[in-house]
Steps between C-alpha positions, in 0.01 A plus 500: 500500500647841405533750775396799297506762770860386605626519150355849449657614833838359417514683156362815650720516805809432282391790272482277199348690202210277379149497367251251610353328180305195429236324711588693821458836321176374360387413862603844613266634222203289608556176317376177664753279315721292710874543478766299658810705441630857496574644158706827477673705241839621639717774401818384334751759631809366670407645836144357496624157381739505794222595753283224340754237546586612853129496585440147372823341620385400840203314343701277276372582157522205249379459146148350527467177316878448480650166600608481860879565532521701164768769577324839531589821668265781506746784496550825294707324224221246455223758503688730251552200268129411511176685482216301651521248782242273647615417848416294806602656830447422858213755482344333194493548126622833353508576132733798407470663166744745348216579235139454470319383181337791320627761741885480492770571760465615854450870414207424260355259761512773768328741261212258477481454882373684801631491864278325749540416860545120540586341839610847624726574203461739216534268196482563137214281363426458127169667413199319359581642153857385530384150613263472197761614265770267617269200520382556147865523388610193686215313333533191726163319564515580877555878415221500246266328741567782751396782253120488539516563870772774471301666225184499717696648791613779277150572386377507854790733608421729205132509587586617853718789379 
């Protein structure tokens, strides 16, 4: 079971620049869809990558689905050499994306986000419009299946405005 609050707290307390995306962002926007991991887009600057690695080190990040014993170090050279990482940690599953389908890199994702208070922290959370756009661009069945609810939430929000 992913300890969502603890993952958000660790990233926030260590000043990691990130945007909450995926299922948890949808939940924050009113979605009833179940999610079992935390998905974030992270800023790919050297300082932020160092903070990210330092924040996660105590929680033993490892590649999700990789064979046990496969040599893997979640450190700045590894993160710089990669882009997206699906990890299992002592706090649960965490997906780190350097880019988001249909939106782009961190700065574009932030532009499609809004700050929200989650678990006592001010966190960038992808907007409904950003979620819809990224899920359409990703085009995976699970993303496409989430669209009707997200679009309905957008209509409801716009009716209240």
